[in-house]
C-alpha positions, 0 to 999 in steps of 0.5 A: 510546502516542499515537493519532493522532486529527487531521490536525494529529497526523498532519502532526506525524509525516509532514509535509504532504501532497504535492498529488498526494495530495489529487487523490481524489473526496474529500480526507479520510476521511469521518465514516462511515469514519473509525473503522470497519475491515473487511477480507476476508483470504485464507487461503493454501490455503483457500477460506475468507476471514476477515472482520475488523471492528473500530474502527481508530486510527492510533498511533505506539506503539513496541511496535506499530510494532516488530512491523512492523520489516523490514530494520531499518526500522520504520513511522512509524505503525501501525494498532491495531484495537479490538473485533476481530470475526473471521468465517470464511466460505466463498467460492464464488468462491475455490473456483472460482478454484482459487488454491491452489497458487499458480502462479508469476508469468509470467516475461514481466511486467517491472514496470520496462518496464510503468512505462517504457511508461506514462511514455512514453504521456504527451503532455505536453511540459513539462520534467518530462515530458521528464526522466521520458521520458529517464530511462525510456529508459536501459536498465536504469535503471528496474529499478535504480531500482525495486530500490534504492527497494524496498531503501531506501524500504520505510518 
């Protein structure tokens, strides 16, 4: 097992970060958040949430990554959590939301159309913007692209 504890270690596996990834408030995980993980997990059918806390570490361990295999694809990294604490807590907000049983997704939500509409809002007149605009204007092409991307680029 190999824990990933530096940018150099991460880049050795994933390659250099594309510039757009760093266009955030800060371009790094700050020291206070680096080692700790906290998550609230929904429990289907319940008005409780599971609060998970622990020390998180990226790893390229084969066994850890293998448990996430989907359609023969294994992620390059997995997150290992040590010193795990789990608490179950009632969530009045979940009880009020009445999420269970879950309703079917509305039929009028079309991800490809939403994406295309978003691209068409771009006011840039550069070559990249024109190509993107032309791409999303071809009927059915965006949906086929999303379907292919989901199938081929899961990891």
